[in-house]
HTML snippet that shows the backbone in 3Dmol.js (N, CA, C, O; Angstrom):
<script src="https://3Dmol.org/build/3Dmol-min.js"></script>
<div id="view" style="width:600px;height:400px;position:relative"></div>
<script>
const pdb = `
ATOM      1  N   MET A   1     -62.216   3.797  70.790  1.00  0.00           N
ATOM      2  CA  MET A   1     -63.562   3.859  70.852  1.00  0.00           C
ATOM      3  C   MET A   1     -64.050   5.405  70.901  1.00  0.00           C
ATOM      4  O   MET A   1     -65.075   5.790  70.339  1.00  0.00           O
ATOM      5  N   PHE A   2     -63.220   6.203  71.613  1.00  0.00           N
ATOM      6  CA  PHE A   2     -63.699   7.597  71.705  1.00  0.00           C
ATOM      7  C   PHE A   2     -63.642   8.307  70.369  1.00  0.00           C
ATOM      8  O   PHE A   2     -64.474   9.166  70.080  1.00  0.00           O
ATOM      9  N   LEU A   3     -62.646   7.944  69.541  1.00  0.00           N
ATOM     10  CA  LEU A   3     -62.606   8.548  68.198  1.00  0.00           C
ATOM     11  C   LEU A   3     -63.782   8.088  67.379  1.00  0.00           C
ATOM     12  O   LEU A   3     -64.299   8.857  66.568  1.00  0.00           O
ATOM     13  N   ALA A   4     -64.221   6.876  67.560  1.00  0.00           N
ATOM     14  CA  ALA A   4     -65.448   6.390  66.791  1.00  0.00           C
ATOM     15  C   ALA A   4     -66.639   7.057  67.303  1.00  0.00           C
ATOM     16  O   ALA A   4     -67.590   7.301  66.561  1.00  0.00           O
ATOM     17  N   MET A   5     -66.625   7.383  68.631  1.00  0.00           N
ATOM     18  CA  MET A   5     -67.824   8.029  69.172  1.00  0.00           C
ATOM     19  C   MET A   5     -68.037   9.413  68.652  1.00  0.00           C
ATOM     20  O   MET A   5     -69.168   9.860  68.466  1.00  0.00           O
ATOM     21  N   ALA A   6     -66.865  10.140  68.400  1.00  0.00           N
ATOM     22  CA  ALA A   6     -66.971  11.462  67.866  1.00  0.00           C
ATOM     23  C   ALA A   6     -67.525  11.512  66.441  1.00  0.00           C
ATOM     24  O   ALA A   6     -68.137  12.495  66.025  1.00  0.00           O
ATOM     25  N   GLU A   7     -67.304  10.484  65.749  1.00  0.00           N
ATOM     26  CA  GLU A   7     -67.755  10.371  64.344  1.00  0.00           C
ATOM     27  C   GLU A   7     -69.194   9.872  64.295  1.00  0.00           C
ATOM     28  O   GLU A   7     -69.969  10.527  63.599  1.00  0.00           O
ATOM     29  N   ASP A   8     -69.639   8.848  64.911  1.00  0.00           N
ATOM     30  CA  ASP A   8     -70.870   8.265  64.832  1.00  0.00           C
ATOM     31  C   ASP A   8     -71.333   7.716  66.139  1.00  0.00           C
ATOM     32  O   ASP A   8     -70.700   6.790  66.647  1.00  0.00           O
ATOM     33  N   LEU A   9     -72.362   8.202  66.712  1.00  0.00           N
ATOM     34  CA  LEU A   9     -72.945   7.825  68.000  1.00  0.00           C
ATOM     35  C   LEU A   9     -73.454   6.382  67.959  1.00  0.00           C
ATOM     36  O   LEU A   9     -73.517   5.730  69.001  1.00  0.00           O
ATOM     37  N   ARG A  10     -73.821   5.865  66.773  1.00  0.00           N
ATOM     38  CA  ARG A  10     -74.379   4.539  66.651  1.00  0.00           C
ATOM     39  C   ARG A  10     -73.360   3.467  67.082  1.00  0.00           C
ATOM     40  O   ARG A  10     -73.727   2.379  67.527  1.00  0.00           O
ATOM     41  N   VAL A  11     -72.068   3.812  66.933  1.00  0.00           N
ATOM     42  CA  VAL A  11     -70.991   2.910  67.316  1.00  0.00           C
ATOM     43  C   VAL A  11     -71.107   2.709  68.816  1.00  0.00           C
ATOM     44  O   VAL A  11     -71.035   1.575  69.288  1.00  0.00           O
ATOM     45  N   VAL A  12     -71.288   3.806  69.595  1.00  0.00           N
ATOM     46  CA  VAL A  12     -71.394   3.644  70.980  1.00  0.00           C
ATOM     47  C   VAL A  12     -72.630   2.776  71.412  1.00  0.00           C
ATOM     48  O   VAL A  12     -72.550   1.925  72.298  1.00  0.00           O
ATOM     49  N   PHE A  13     -73.705   3.042  70.760  1.00  0.00           N
ATOM     50  CA  PHE A  13     -74.937   2.214  71.095  1.00  0.00           C
ATOM     51  C   PHE A  13     -74.667   0.745  70.820  1.00  0.00           C
ATOM     52  O   PHE A  13     -75.130  -0.091  71.595  1.00  0.00           O
ATOM     53  N   ILE A  14     -73.976   0.391  69.806  1.00  0.00           N
ATOM     54  CA  ILE A  14     -73.621  -0.988  69.499  1.00  0.00           C
ATOM     55  C   ILE A  14     -72.658  -1.470  70.487  1.00  0.00           C
ATOM     56  O   ILE A  14     -72.821  -2.619  70.898  1.00  0.00           O
ATOM     57  N   LYS A  15     -71.625  -0.738  70.961  1.00  0.00           N
ATOM     58  CA  LYS A  15     -70.650  -1.215  71.847  1.00  0.00           C
ATOM     59  C   LYS A  15     -71.278  -1.363  73.281  1.00  0.00           C
ATOM     60  O   LYS A  15     -70.883  -2.276  74.006  1.00  0.00           O
ATOM     61  N   LEU A  16     -72.160  -0.565  73.669  1.00  0.00           N
ATOM     62  CA  LEU A  16     -72.822  -0.669  74.929  1.00  0.00           C
ATOM     63  C   LEU A  16     -73.701  -1.867  74.928  1.00  0.00           C
ATOM     64  O   LEU A  16     -73.725  -2.588  75.925  1.00  0.00           O
ATOM     65  N   SER A  17     -74.473  -2.150  73.816  1.00  0.00           N
ATOM     66  CA  SER A  17     -75.331  -3.297  73.713  1.00  0.00           C
ATOM     67  C   SER A  17     -74.481  -4.578  73.721  1.00  0.00           C
ATOM     68  O   SER A  17     -74.913  -5.566  74.314  1.00  0.00           O
ATOM     69  N   ASP A  18     -73.376  -4.611  73.136  1.00  0.00           N
ATOM     70  CA  ASP A  18     -72.589  -5.746  73.086  1.00  0.00           C
ATOM     71  C   ASP A  18     -71.974  -5.947  74.554  1.00  0.00           C
ATOM     72  O   ASP A  18     -71.896  -7.078  75.033  1.00  0.00           O
ATOM     73  N   ARG A  19     -71.563  -4.868  75.214  1.00  0.00           N
ATOM     74  CA  ARG A  19     -71.052  -5.032  76.497  1.00  0.00           C
ATOM     75  C   ARG A  19     -72.125  -5.577  77.526  1.00  0.00           C
ATOM     76  O   ARG A  19     -71.844  -6.384  78.412  1.00  0.00           O
ATOM     77  N   LEU A  20     -73.301  -5.084  77.325  1.00  0.00           N
ATOM     78  CA  LEU A  20     -74.382  -5.616  78.223  1.00  0.00           C
ATOM     79  C   LEU A  20     -74.633  -7.104  77.965  1.00  0.00           C
ATOM     80  O   LEU A  20     -74.808  -7.846  78.931  1.00  0.00           O
ATOM     81  N   HIS A  21     -74.660  -7.575  76.727  1.00  0.00           N
ATOM     82  CA  HIS A  21     -74.870  -8.851  76.474  1.00  0.00           C
ATOM     83  C   HIS A  21     -73.749  -9.720  77.046  1.00  0.00           C
ATOM     84  O   HIS A  21     -74.010 -10.772  77.630  1.00  0.00           O
ATOM     85  N   ASN A  22     -72.414  -9.245  76.864  1.00  0.00           N
ATOM     86  CA  ASN A  22     -71.266  -9.959  77.468  1.00  0.00           C
ATOM     87  C   ASN A  22     -71.437 -10.077  78.934  1.00  0.00           C
ATOM     88  O   ASN A  22     -71.180 -11.147  79.487  1.00  0.00           O
ATOM     89  N   MET A  23     -71.894  -8.948  79.663  1.00  0.00           N
ATOM     90  CA  MET A  23     -72.062  -9.009  81.030  1.00  0.00           C
ATOM     91  C   MET A  23     -73.154 -10.008  81.449  1.00  0.00           C
ATOM     92  O   MET A  23     -73.007 -10.684  82.467  1.00  0.00           O
ATOM     93  N   GLN A  24     -74.155 -10.099  80.739  1.00  0.00           N
ATOM     94  CA  GLN A  24     -75.187 -11.055  81.056  1.00  0.00           C
ATOM     95  C   GLN A  24     -74.865 -12.542  80.896  1.00  0.00           C
ATOM     96  O   GLN A  24     -75.524 -13.443  81.415  1.00  0.00           O
ATOM     97  N   THR A  25     -73.844 -12.699  80.168  1.00  0.00           N
ATOM     98  CA  THR A  25     -73.311 -14.174  79.904  1.00  0.00           C
ATOM     99  C   THR A  25     -71.977 -14.367  80.572  1.00  0.00           C
ATOM    100  O   THR A  25     -71.377 -15.435  80.445  1.00  0.00           O
ATOM    101  N   LEU A  26     -71.493 -13.373  81.278  1.00  0.00           N
ATOM    102  CA  LEU A  26     -70.126 -13.494  81.872  1.00  0.00           C
ATOM    103  C   LEU A  26     -70.014 -14.692  82.914  1.00  0.00           C
ATOM    104  O   LEU A  26     -68.954 -15.306  83.034  1.00  0.00           O
ATOM    105  N   HIS A  27     -71.054 -14.978  83.606  1.00  0.00           N
ATOM    106  CA  HIS A  27     -70.985 -16.090  84.597  1.00  0.00           C
ATOM    107  C   HIS A  27     -70.575 -17.320  84.002  1.00  0.00           C
ATOM    108  O   HIS A  27     -70.185 -18.202  84.767  1.00  0.00           O
ATOM    109  N   HIS A  28     -70.596 -17.551  82.688  1.00  0.00           N
ATOM    110  CA  HIS A  28     -70.156 -18.770  82.063  1.00  0.00           C
ATOM    111  C   HIS A  28     -68.706 -18.802  81.756  1.00  0.00           C
ATOM    112  O   HIS A  28     -68.207 -19.811  81.257  1.00  0.00           O
ATOM    113  N   HIS A  29     -68.003 -17.744  82.029  1.00  0.00           N
ATOM    114  CA  HIS A  29     -66.559 -17.644  81.718  1.00  0.00           C
ATOM    115  C   HIS A  29     -65.808 -18.484  82.840  1.00  0.00           C
ATOM    116  O   HIS A  29     -66.104 -18.336  84.025  1.00  0.00           O
ATOM    117  N   PRO A  30     -64.864 -19.336  82.438  1.00  0.00           N
ATOM    118  CA  PRO A  30     -64.304 -20.228  83.438  1.00  0.00           C
ATOM    119  C   PRO A  30     -63.296 -19.525  84.351  1.00  0.00           C
ATOM    120  O   PRO A  30     -63.087 -20.063  85.438  1.00  0.00           O
ATOM    121  N   LYS A  31     -62.636 -18.383  84.055  1.00  0.00           N
ATOM    122  CA  LYS A  31     -61.668 -17.762  84.831  1.00  0.00           C
ATOM    123  C   LYS A  31     -62.285 -16.603  85.635  1.00  0.00           C
ATOM    124  O   LYS A  31     -62.776 -15.627  85.067  1.00  0.00           O
ATOM    125  N   VAL A  32     -62.248 -16.735  86.943  1.00  0.00           N
ATOM    126  CA  VAL A  32     -62.844 -15.868  87.879  1.00  0.00           C
ATOM    127  C   VAL A  32     -62.053 -14.497  87.759  1.00  0.00           C
ATOM    128  O   VAL A  32     -62.699 -13.449  87.785  1.00  0.00           O
ATOM    129  N   GLU A  33     -60.765 -14.477  87.636  1.00  0.00           N
ATOM    130  CA  GLU A  33     -59.998 -13.206  87.535  1.00  0.00           C
ATOM    131  C   GLU A  33     -60.460 -12.447  86.348  1.00  0.00           C
ATOM    132  O   GLU A  33     -60.573 -11.223  86.419  1.00  0.00           O
ATOM    133  N   LYS A  34     -60.747 -13.131  85.207  1.00  0.00           N
ATOM    134  CA  LYS A  34     -61.105 -12.379  84.022  1.00  0.00           C
ATOM    135  C   LYS A  34     -62.528 -11.788  84.228  1.00  0.00           C
ATOM    136  O   LYS A  34     -62.782 -10.665  83.793  1.00  0.00           O
ATOM    137  N   ARG A  35     -63.438 -12.513  84.872  1.00  0.00           N
ATOM    138  CA  ARG A  35     -64.826 -12.053  85.135  1.00  0.00           C
ATOM    139  C   ARG A  35     -64.690 -10.804  86.035  1.00  0.00           C
ATOM    140  O   ARG A  35     -65.356  -9.795  85.807  1.00  0.00           O
ATOM    141  N   LEU A  36     -63.830 -10.887  87.044  1.00  0.00           N
ATOM    142  CA  LEU A  36     -63.753  -9.644  87.851  1.00  0.00           C
ATOM    143  C   LEU A  36     -63.172  -8.410  87.117  1.00  0.00           C
ATOM    144  O   LEU A  36     -63.627  -7.283  87.314  1.00  0.00           O
ATOM    145  N   ARG A  37     -62.166  -8.658  86.277  1.00  0.00           N
ATOM    146  CA  ARG A  37     -61.540  -7.623  85.588  1.00  0.00           C
ATOM    147  C   ARG A  37     -62.605  -6.978  84.588  1.00  0.00           C
ATOM    148  O   ARG A  37     -62.755  -5.757  84.548  1.00  0.00           O
ATOM    149  N   ILE A  38     -63.290  -7.798  83.834  1.00  0.00           N
ATOM    150  CA  ILE A  38     -64.332  -7.266  82.880  1.00  0.00           C
ATOM    151  C   ILE A  38     -65.448  -6.630  83.616  1.00  0.00           C
ATOM    152  O   ILE A  38     -65.996  -5.647  83.119  1.00  0.00           O
ATOM    153  N   ALA A  39     -65.828  -7.099  84.745  1.00  0.00           N
ATOM    154  CA  ALA A  39     -66.934  -6.441  85.584  1.00  0.00           C
ATOM    155  C   ALA A  39     -66.447  -5.066  86.019  1.00  0.00           C
ATOM    156  O   ALA A  39     -67.179  -4.083  85.901  1.00  0.00           O
ATOM    157  N   GLN A  40     -65.237  -4.987  86.514  1.00  0.00           N
ATOM    158  CA  GLN A  40     -64.738  -3.731  87.042  1.00  0.00           C
ATOM    159  C   GLN A  40     -64.521  -2.739  85.908  1.00  0.00           C
ATOM    160  O   GLN A  40     -64.857  -1.570  86.097  1.00  0.00           O
ATOM    161  N   GLU A  41     -63.972  -3.119  84.707  1.00  0.00           N
ATOM    162  CA  GLU A  41     -63.851  -2.338  83.574  1.00  0.00           C
ATOM    163  C   GLU A  41     -65.272  -1.769  83.116  1.00  0.00           C
ATOM    164  O   GLU A  41     -65.415  -0.595  82.774  1.00  0.00           O
ATOM    165  N   THR A  42     -66.217  -2.618  83.137  1.00  0.00           N
ATOM    166  CA  THR A  42     -67.580  -2.175  82.708  1.00  0.00           C
ATOM    167  C   THR A  42     -68.038  -1.137  83.717  1.00  0.00           C
ATOM    168  O   THR A  42     -68.549  -0.092  83.314  1.00  0.00           O
ATOM    169  N   LEU A  43     -67.881  -1.375  84.989  1.00  0.00           N
ATOM    170  CA  LEU A  43     -68.300  -0.399  86.043  1.00  0.00           C
ATOM    171  C   LEU A  43     -67.623   0.938  85.920  1.00  0.00           C
ATOM    172  O   LEU A  43     -68.238   1.980  86.147  1.00  0.00           O
ATOM    173  N   ASN A  44     -66.344   0.912  85.559  1.00  0.00           N
ATOM    174  CA  ASN A  44     -65.555   2.110  85.546  1.00  0.00           C
ATOM    175  C   ASN A  44     -65.685   2.863  84.175  1.00  0.00           C
ATOM    176  O   ASN A  44     -65.499   4.080  84.162  1.00  0.00           O
ATOM    177  N   ILE A  45     -65.958   2.271  83.160  1.00  0.00           N
ATOM    178  CA  ILE A  45     -65.940   2.846  81.809  1.00  0.00           C
ATOM    179  C   ILE A  45     -67.348   2.805  81.125  1.00  0.00           C
ATOM    180  O   ILE A  45     -67.878   3.876  80.826  1.00  0.00           O
ATOM    181  N   TYR A  46     -67.903   1.759  80.893  1.00  0.00           N
ATOM    182  CA  TYR A  46     -69.126   1.649  80.141  1.00  0.00           C
ATOM    183  C   TYR A  46     -70.325   2.179  80.808  1.00  0.00           C
ATOM    184  O   TYR A  46     -71.119   2.880  80.181  1.00  0.00           O
ATOM    185  N   ALA A  47     -70.509   1.863  82.119  1.00  0.00           N
ATOM    186  CA  ALA A  47     -71.680   2.322  82.783  1.00  0.00           C
ATOM    187  C   ALA A  47     -71.722   3.914  82.824  1.00  0.00           C
ATOM    188  O   ALA A  47     -72.763   4.516  82.562  1.00  0.00           O
ATOM    189  N   PRO A  48     -70.566   4.552  83.158  1.00  0.00           N
ATOM    190  CA  PRO A  48     -70.625   6.008  83.176  1.00  0.00           C
ATOM    191  C   PRO A  48     -70.869   6.627  81.809  1.00  0.00           C
ATOM    192  O   PRO A  48     -71.516   7.669  81.706  1.00  0.00           O
ATOM    193  N   ILE A  49     -70.357   5.995  80.760  1.00  0.00           N
ATOM    194  CA  ILE A  49     -70.667   6.562  79.389  1.00  0.00           C
ATOM    195  C   ILE A  49     -72.168   6.437  79.122  1.00  0.00           C
ATOM    196  O   ILE A  49     -72.771   7.334  78.533  1.00  0.00           O
ATOM    197  N   ALA A  50     -72.765   5.335  79.551  1.00  0.00           N
ATOM    198  CA  ALA A  50     -74.229   5.208  79.315  1.00  0.00           C
ATOM    199  C   ALA A  50     -75.030   6.289  80.064  1.00  0.00           C
ATOM    200  O   ALA A  50     -76.008   6.866  79.587  1.00  0.00           O
ATOM    201  N   GLY A  51     -74.523   6.498  81.264  1.00  0.00           N
ATOM    202  CA  GLY A  51     -75.174   7.540  82.063  1.00  0.00           C
ATOM    203  C   GLY A  51     -75.118   8.911  81.556  1.00  0.00           C
ATOM    204  O   GLY A  51     -76.062   9.700  81.600  1.00  0.00           O
ATOM    205  N   ARG A  52     -73.827   9.178  81.018  1.00  0.00           N
ATOM    206  CA  ARG A  52     -73.591  10.555  80.436  1.00  0.00           C
ATOM    207  C   ARG A  52     -74.447  10.755  79.180  1.00  0.00           C
ATOM    208  O   ARG A  52     -74.799  11.881  78.829  1.00  0.00           O
ATOM    209  N   LEU A  53     -74.794   9.580  78.474  1.00  0.00           N
ATOM    210  CA  LEU A  53     -75.558   9.698  77.230  1.00  0.00           C
ATOM    211  C   LEU A  53     -77.052   9.779  77.496  1.00  0.00           C
ATOM    212  O   LEU A  53     -77.842  10.033  76.587  1.00  0.00           O
ATOM    213  N   GLY A  54     -77.454   9.552  78.813  1.00  0.00           N
ATOM    214  CA  GLY A  54     -78.788   9.549  79.197  1.00  0.00           C
ATOM    215  C   GLY A  54     -79.469   8.187  79.025  1.00  0.00           C
ATOM    216  O   GLY A  54     -80.695   8.090  79.077  1.00  0.00           O
ATOM    217  N   LEU A  55     -78.676   7.151  78.823  1.00  0.00           N
ATOM    218  CA  LEU A  55     -79.223   5.811  78.667  1.00  0.00           C
ATOM    219  C   LEU A  55     -79.164   5.118  80.095  1.00  0.00           C
ATOM    220  O   LEU A  55     -78.359   4.240  80.405  1.00  0.00           O
ATOM    221  N   TYR A  56     -80.131   5.645  80.900  1.00  0.00           N
ATOM    222  CA  TYR A  56     -80.117   5.197  82.252  1.00  0.00           C
ATOM    223  C   TYR A  56     -80.470   3.657  82.468  1.00  0.00           C
ATOM    224  O   TYR A  56     -80.010   2.998  83.401  1.00  0.00           O
ATOM    225  N   ARG A  57     -81.331   3.164  81.507  1.00  0.00           N
ATOM    226  CA  ARG A  57     -81.646   1.678  81.625  1.00  0.00           C
ATOM    227  C   ARG A  57     -80.385   0.858  81.356  1.00  0.00           C
ATOM    228  O   ARG A  57     -80.118  -0.108  82.071  1.00  0.00           O
ATOM    229  N   PHE A  58     -79.632   1.215  80.371  1.00  0.00           N
ATOM    230  CA  PHE A  58     -78.390   0.530  80.077  1.00  0.00           C
ATOM    231  C   PHE A  58     -77.420   0.770  81.294  1.00  0.00           C
ATOM    232  O   PHE A  58     -76.811  -0.197  81.751  1.00  0.00           O
ATOM    233  N   LYS A  59     -77.275   1.861  81.763  1.00  0.00           N
ATOM    234  CA  LYS A  59     -76.414   2.109  82.861  1.00  0.00           C
ATOM    235  C   LYS A  59     -76.793   1.216  84.191  1.00  0.00           C
ATOM    236  O   LYS A  59     -75.953   0.584  84.831  1.00  0.00           O
ATOM    237  N   ASN A  60     -78.129   1.267  84.484  1.00  0.00           N
ATOM    238  CA  ASN A  60     -78.592   0.416  85.637  1.00  0.00           C
ATOM    239  C   ASN A  60     -78.353  -1.060  85.354  1.00  0.00           C
ATOM    240  O   ASN A  60     -77.897  -1.766  86.253  1.00  0.00           O
ATOM    241  N   GLU A  61     -78.637  -1.573  84.145  1.00  0.00           N
ATOM    242  CA  GLU A  61     -78.468  -2.988  83.862  1.00  0.00           C
ATOM    243  C   GLU A  61     -76.990  -3.310  83.908  1.00  0.00           C
ATOM    244  O   GLU A  61     -76.619  -4.366  84.418  1.00  0.00           O
ATOM    245  N   LEU A  62     -76.139  -2.450  83.399  1.00  0.00           N
ATOM    246  CA  LEU A  62     -74.714  -2.784  83.503  1.00  0.00           C
ATOM    247  C   LEU A  62     -74.236  -2.804  84.956  1.00  0.00           C
ATOM    248  O   LEU A  62     -73.522  -3.706  85.394  1.00  0.00           O
ATOM    249  N   GLU A  63     -74.675  -1.737  85.701  1.00  0.00           N
ATOM    250  CA  GLU A  63     -74.249  -1.781  87.083  1.00  0.00           C
ATOM    251  C   GLU A  63     -74.730  -3.013  87.876  1.00  0.00           C
ATOM    252  O   GLU A  63     -74.001  -3.577  88.693  1.00  0.00           O
ATOM    253  N   GLU A  64     -76.003  -3.409  87.598  1.00  0.00           N
ATOM    254  CA  GLU A  64     -76.553  -4.640  88.311  1.00  0.00           C
ATOM    255  C   GLU A  64     -75.725  -5.890  87.876  1.00  0.00           C
ATOM    256  O   GLU A  64     -75.298  -6.666  88.731  1.00  0.00           O
ATOM    257  N   GLU A  65     -75.524  -6.064  86.683  1.00  0.00           N
ATOM    258  CA  GLU A  65     -74.638  -7.200  86.166  1.00  0.00           C
ATOM    259  C   GLU A  65     -73.202  -7.154  86.851  1.00  0.00           C
ATOM    260  O   GLU A  65     -72.665  -8.199  87.215  1.00  0.00           O
ATOM    261  N   CYS A  66     -72.644  -6.012  87.003  1.00  0.00           N
ATOM    262  CA  CYS A  66     -71.326  -5.875  87.693  1.00  0.00           C
ATOM    263  C   CYS A  66     -71.496  -6.263  89.176  1.00  0.00           C
ATOM    264  O   CYS A  66     -70.660  -6.992  89.708  1.00  0.00           O
ATOM    265  N   PHE A  67     -72.532  -5.805  89.836  1.00  0.00           N
ATOM    266  CA  PHE A  67     -72.655  -6.067  91.199  1.00  0.00           C
ATOM    267  C   PHE A  67     -72.813  -7.623  91.408  1.00  0.00           C
ATOM    268  O   PHE A  67     -72.267  -8.186  92.358  1.00  0.00           O
ATOM    269  N   LYS A  68     -73.495  -8.218  90.588  1.00  0.00           N
ATOM    270  CA  LYS A  68     -73.647  -9.693  90.593  1.00  0.00           C
ATOM    271  C   LYS A  68     -72.237 -10.380  90.631  1.00  0.00           C
ATOM    272  O   LYS A  68     -71.983 -11.273  91.439  1.00  0.00           O
ATOM    273  N   ILE A  69     -71.384  -9.939  89.759  1.00  0.00           N
ATOM    274  CA  ILE A  69     -70.044 -10.529  89.602  1.00  0.00           C
ATOM    275  C   ILE A  69     -69.162 -10.085  90.776  1.00  0.00           C
ATOM    276  O   ILE A  69     -68.492 -10.911  91.397  1.00  0.00           O
ATOM    277  N   LEU A  70     -69.164  -8.856  91.062  1.00  0.00           N
ATOM    278  CA  LEU A  70     -68.126  -8.288  92.067  1.00  0.00           C
ATOM    279  C   LEU A  70     -68.562  -8.566  93.532  1.00  0.00           C
ATOM    280  O   LEU A  70     -67.707  -8.714  94.405  1.00  0.00           O
ATOM    281  N   HIS A  71     -69.829  -8.633  93.791  1.00  0.00           N
ATOM    282  CA  HIS A  71     -70.263  -8.785  95.178  1.00  0.00           C
ATOM    283  C   HIS A  71     -71.513  -9.815  95.169  1.00  0.00           C
ATOM    284  O   HIS A  71     -72.676  -9.477  95.389  1.00  0.00           O
ATOM    285  N   PRO A  72     -71.054 -11.195  94.862  1.00  0.00           N
ATOM    286  CA  PRO A  72     -72.217 -12.126  94.684  1.00  0.00           C
ATOM    287  C   PRO A  72     -73.020 -12.436  95.937  1.00  0.00           C
ATOM    288  O   PRO A  72     -74.232 -12.647  95.899  1.00  0.00           O
ATOM    289  N   GLU A  73     -72.272 -12.456  97.080  1.00  0.00           N
ATOM    290  CA  GLU A  73     -73.054 -12.768  98.397  1.00  0.00           C
ATOM    291  C   GLU A  73     -74.000 -11.604  98.687  1.00  0.00           C
ATOM    292  O   GLU A  73     -75.160 -11.843  99.022  1.00  0.00           O
ATOM    293  N   ASP A  74     -73.567 -10.398  98.575  1.00  0.00           N
ATOM    294  CA  ASP A  74     -74.334  -9.147  98.786  1.00  0.00           C
ATOM    295  C   ASP A  74     -75.550  -9.206  97.878  1.00  0.00           C
ATOM    296  O   ASP A  74     -76.686  -9.005  98.308  1.00  0.00           O
ATOM    297  N   TYR A  75     -75.281  -9.485  96.623  1.00  0.00           N
ATOM    298  CA  TYR A  75     -76.388  -9.532  95.641  1.00  0.00           C
ATOM    299  C   TYR A  75     -77.401 -10.534  95.985  1.00  0.00           C
ATOM    300  O   TYR A  75     -78.590 -10.223  95.917  1.00  0.00           O
ATOM    301  N   ARG A  76     -77.032 -11.730  96.356  1.00  0.00           N
ATOM    302  CA  ARG A  76     -78.011 -12.777  96.757  1.00  0.00           C
ATOM    303  C   ARG A  76     -78.758 -12.374  98.012  1.00  0.00           C
ATOM    304  O   ARG A  76     -79.960 -12.617  98.124  1.00  0.00           O
ATOM    305  N   ARG A  77     -78.083 -11.782  98.929  1.00  0.00           N
ATOM    306  CA  ARG A  77     -78.823 -11.357 100.143  1.00  0.00           C
ATOM    307  C   ARG A  77     -79.837 -10.202  99.852  1.00  0.00           C
ATOM    308  O   ARG A  77     -80.933 -10.166 100.412  1.00  0.00           O
ATOM    309  N   LEU A  78     -79.436  -9.290  98.978  1.00  0.00           N
ATOM    310  CA  LEU A  78     -80.463  -8.261  98.568  1.00  0.00           C
ATOM    311  C   LEU A  78     -81.580  -8.758  97.796  1.00  0.00           C
ATOM    312  O   LEU A  78     -82.703  -8.289  97.978  1.00  0.00           O
ATOM    313  N   ILE A  79     -81.341  -9.753  96.871  1.00  0.00           N
ATOM    314  CA  ILE A  79     -82.426 -10.308  96.179  1.00  0.00           C
ATOM    315  C   ILE A  79     -83.443 -11.034  97.040  1.00  0.00           C
ATOM    316  O   ILE A  79     -84.657 -10.957  96.853  1.00  0.00           O
ATOM    317  N   SER A  80     -82.839 -11.771  98.034  1.00  0.00           N
ATOM    318  CA  SER A  80     -83.599 -12.578  98.996  1.00  0.00           C
ATOM    319  C   SER A  80     -84.522 -11.552  99.832  1.00  0.00           C
ATOM    320  O   SER A  80     -85.719 -11.765 100.024  1.00  0.00           O
ATOM    321  N   GLN A  81     -83.891 -10.509 100.270  1.00  0.00           N
ATOM    322  CA  GLN A  81     -84.686  -9.525 101.089  1.00  0.00           C
ATOM    323  C   GLN A  81     -85.693  -8.822 100.274  1.00  0.00           C
ATOM    324  O   GLN A  81     -86.765  -8.517 100.796  1.00  0.00           O
ATOM    325  N   LEU A  82     -85.436  -8.526  98.990  1.00  0.00           N
ATOM    326  CA  LEU A  82     -86.484  -7.991  98.226  1.00  0.00           C
ATOM    327  C   LEU A  82     -87.662  -8.963  97.943  1.00  0.00           C
ATOM    328  O   LEU A  82     -88.819  -8.563  97.820  1.00  0.00           O
ATOM    329  N   ALA A  83     -87.306 -10.221  97.852  1.00  0.00           N
ATOM    330  CA  ALA A  83     -88.389 -11.244  97.576  1.00  0.00           C
ATOM    331  C   ALA A  83     -89.280 -11.388  98.800  1.00  0.00           C
ATOM    332  O   ALA A  83     -90.464 -11.708  98.688  1.00  0.00           O
ATOM    333  N   GLU A  84     -88.675 -11.139 100.012  1.00  0.00           N
ATOM    334  CA  GLU A  84     -89.522 -11.153 101.184  1.00  0.00           C
ATOM    335  C   GLU A  84     -90.484 -10.084 101.311  1.00  0.00           C
ATOM    336  O   GLU A  84     -91.234 -10.040 102.286  1.00  0.00           O
TER     337      GLU A  84
END
`;
const viewer = $3Dmol.createViewer("view");
viewer.addModel(pdb, "pdb");
viewer.setStyle({}, {cartoon: {color: "spectrum"}});
viewer.zoomTo();
viewer.render();
</script>
């Protein structure tokens, strides 16, 4: 992916968009272990890349989707508190 990034930045935009879509639909995946692995990978690799490129909306959305998967109870509690 990094070699492709060096040649054409559009590849990165497509990859980040695809990852965001995958994260938004990840809750449908039957294996919990795989959901956790993908969310952690996204948090460690894709979100920082988006941040370094100045794509803060992508970064924030990726991090929020990861938080939903990695810390579901905390996420529900925070959403409930924000709604109040």
